[in-house]
C-alpha positions, -999 to +999 in steps of 0.1 A: +501+133-321+473+157-331+468+168-368+488+196-382+468+226-370+447+208-343+430+240-330+462+260-323+457+296-330+421+292-342+401+303-312+395+340-306+411+370-323+448+372-325+460+403-305+476+432-323+514+435-324+530+456-297+564+470-288+584+444-269+615+450-247+649+436-257+660+403-240+693+406-221+720+382-233+726+352-210+760+346-194+782+316-202+765+283-195+773+267-161+761+236-143+737+240-114+739+208-093+715+216-065+688+192-078+707+160-070+691+140-042+716+129-016+714+096+003+717+099+041+738+076+062+707+058+073+698+050+038+671+076+034+670+106+012+681+140+024+655+168+022+655+187-011+669+222-011+635+238-006+615+209+009+603+230+037+602+262+018+579+291+027+588+312-003+579+300-038+604+303-066+590+328-091+589+329-129+613+358-127+638+337-107+636+310-133+640+335-162+670+351-145+685+317-139+684+309-176+698+343-185+728+336-162+734+305-183+722+280-156+698+251-162+664+252-146+650+217-139+614+209-134+591+179-139+558+168-153+527+160-132+502+137-149+486+120-119+457+143-107+464+141-070+472+169-046+494+145-026+515+139-057+516+176-064+529+184-029+555+156-031+568+169-064+567+205-051+589+195-022+614+175-042+638+203-051+625+213-086+623+249-097+589+242-113+563+215-116+542+215-148+507+201-146+502+183-179+468+192-193+477+179-228+481+142-219+467+138-184+431+137-171+429+170-151+397+190-150+396+228-146+383+225-111+413+204-100+439+230-111+437+254-081+444+227-055+471+212-076+488+245-079+484+252-042+500+219-033+530+226-056+534+260-041+536+245-006+570+230-014+584+262-029+583+252-066+566+274-092+534+259-106+534+257-144+508+243-168+513+227-202+479+236-218+460+210-238+461+233-268+474+269-272+438+283-272+421+311-253+401+289-231+429+266-219+453+295-214+429+316-194+418+287-172+454+278-163+464+314-155+433+322-135+438+291-115+474+302-106+499+290-131+530+311-131+543+297-164+528+282-195+542+256-219+525+258-253+524+224-271+527+219-309+538+255-318+545+253-355+542+290-366+549+325-354+512+332-358+503+305-333+528+318-308+516+354-313+480+344-305+490+322-275+511+349-258+485+375-266+458+355-249+480+352-218+487+389-214+464+415-200+457+446-220+482+473-212+495+507-224+528+505-206+544+473-220+536+441-238+498+439-242+473+411-249+437+403-247+434+382-215+401+388-197+404+408-165+386+396-134+388+383-099+402+347-097+423+324-076+455+338-091+448+372-076+433+358-044+398+366-056+406+403-058+425+407-025+458+409-045+443+422-077+467+451-084+499+433-075+489+404-096+479+423-126+508+448-125+536+424-114+530+387-112+510+383-144+535+404-163+563+380-153+545+348-166+571+325-182+563+314-217+578+283-233+570+270-268+573+233-275+590+224-308+573+191-317+569+190-355+593+192-383+572+221-397+582+241-366+619+234-373+613+250-407+598+281-390+623+285-362+636+319-371+601+334-370+592+316-338+624+324-319+623+361-328+592+366-306+606+390-280+584+377-252+593+341-256+614+328-227+625+294-239+617+266-263+615+229-254+618+200-278+591+173-275+612+143-287+583+119-292+562+142-313+591+156-332+604+122-341+569+110-350+564+139-374+595+127-392+582+091-394+608+081-368+588+077-337+611+072-307+641+067-329+662+092-310+695+080-323+684+083-360+707+106-380+678+126-393+664+132-358+698+142-345+702+166-375+668+182-366+681+187-330+712+203-343+691+227-364+670+237-334+701+242-312+718+264-338+687+285-342+682+289-305+718+300-301+715+325-330+684+341-314+697+339-278+667+318-266+672+291-240+666+257-254+650+229-234+642+192-236+621+166-220+643+138-205+617+111-202+637+084-183+656+097-152+691+090-164+715+113-146+742+107-172+719+119-199+710+149-178+746+159-173+753+154-211+723+176-220+733+204-196+768+202-210+753+206-245+737+239-234+701+228-226+687+252-200+650+244-196+648+207-187+617+187-179+630+157-158+609+126-162+572+123-153+555+114-120+541+081-134+576+070-146+590+078-111+564+056-096+568+027-121+605+027-117+603+024-079+572+003-072+581-028-091+578-060-070+613-073-061+623-109-068+612-134-042+636-135-013+653-103-025+675-122-049+688-102-079 
């Protein structure tokens, strides 16, 4: 876990406040079960709902899904491989987030990772290493359709992060993102549609990962361009001196505080479910979580590549 203000909100000038549209209230929470893999009679796995998709799920689709009260399920990608990116993109997730905070991606690897995710129909997201101008611009210019900001502890940090992600405008939410040809707008071929439509729809998620953020929830959650929050359980528990003690009463009380604040502000709440436990997933959906990161590519691999006992004995 990085120090308290490890670079967040310190790079570049924070954009000026602008007028923001009101967020529609979401409908009653319902369960969306389309993400469950189905065994085939031959013992294989049936194709995911958009395994051969030609149309990518958009940030707007995901936003509207949460507004309807449905859960959107994505996953983390930490292995810098286009093959892994394509497999995850074809696995039925709404989104796949390239993890720039904890994985070893370089900026030059991002465009191909995002292309591979798009092939399967999932939306390419990025969790930036830090909520700074350089990281945010690199991810968006490479083609990210959603950004997950780690370690957001104050409203000022969130103001700066979202401002760096938005282009300057006079007809809506405005920021200070640099304007130029890039992979995201097909190097100028789709410049106007990208600037005027796609970029404006970028999904923004703030991670609540420190007990200081819990104390500042009202200010953070009142940002009208924030689409969701997501609890980082390891960092949050660590900031309380309870690393990975997810059943500790104090940690559970912090989760309750976050959930109550999210409900009060009508902001979808999310969580990273680290181990792929479907019972835990169903429980979290039932509790109202709507932005869920399901496992990590490396954990999927570890859980399924272990050498079996000799002779196949249990």
